[in-house]
C-alpha angles and dihedrals in degrees: 000000000000117000119234117267136196115251108263092242090060096052100086094043088050091052091049091049089051090053091055093046093047089052093059095089090054092049091049092048092050091048092053093045092051095043130086120289136193126219114214125193116224137167119214142059134261120278131277131322107278104168133190091023095052090050092049091046091055093052094044091051090054092049095046094046092049092046092052094042091055095041093244094161092054092044090051090054090048089054089050090051089051090052090049093051091047091044088232113154088314097171093047093048090045092056091048094049093045091049092051092051091050092049093051091047092052098040098047096073090046096061107063121094101239112211127214109246093224097040121072107233091343104142124215109254112254114254092014120132091253091050092054089049091052092048092052091046089053093063104110145133094323093058095044092049095047093047092047090048089051091052092050092048093050093048095043092050090059097063093095116125091232130047113243113227115258112232131176106253144175102236093109098024091067098059090044089051090049090052090053091050090048093055092044092053094046091050092048092049092050098043100037114016099042096051091044093050091046088060089057096044115014091187092067115113113191115219094163093102093060092055112037137218097297090052090053091050089053091052090052089056091050093047092237099111116120123231094250091051092048086054089057091057091047091053090051091054092047091049091056098038100047095048094047092047095048105031106009092237141064126226091269091052090049091055092047092043098238131123142184115247142173105258091218100051106014089231133112121299096237129236096287100051091038088056092050091048091049092050093051092083099051091039091060094037090055093062102114117254096346104050096111090042090057091051091051091046090054090052091050092049089056089061090075093045113100089219095037089234119162121233095254090053091053092047091050093042090240134137139185110234139176114267109256095022113242099188125126094212094076141315093272104030117125112268101205133147 
């Protein structure tokens, strides 16, 4: 049974409407930043230790705020419109753009630190009943506009005369695998590294888990990172590099059944190229002021890539593929959607 499509003459207007809707979070953020604000004095500290969720929340809040500040949702829709006009994998790009808009809409209300009204700087515990109530109450114009934009993008991308073949890909498996690896590393640092370091220096007080990886990277740039926190970042890089060099996949990739391969041979990258690939993330993140913006720009550029490969993967002749590969183009060809 054929799925319903938009009439072809409505496709471009639908894309343009989606651009305007996707820009609403940026407009709202600019309006709030330029509006009046009130400084309140308060004595106290945020609520209880909720790692790894508090750590993840901090990093997600940085990503979402940067994405909205730089109009990433609207730019993603513009890239989708470009793909539609060029007739370049329009259905695939449309699904990616629509999925990104949905993810931003859902994640945005999860990232604030909700504060108890009667407790000064006492945050609402994550996953508590009050926290869920606050999250639901936070759904507003941003979420409605992003979800409507996602629906328009998905419908507009399906006006092609031919039906693109549906293939199982890795476009969404990779970020899920990265999330799993993130949680594994944070748990290992808290349960293993912190107690071990405390035996060496009992005076150490770890605050890393209240800030997140991106916060630590920012401290490295400012020269204010402490030795024990620099060790945390080194362990993260070793976790990624060693597994990619030896097995071609981390624990998260194993669970999501994807792996990193050499596009020429289908084998592992080797220690050298795996190290360069591992360093690509901190290298871009270390660029002063715009590091996270460059990372988001690289992700957007991959939207127009038929294989959704990032620039550093193309430079290193690497690809993330299903394991085992299910493509028809060859036993080691990238299987991406």
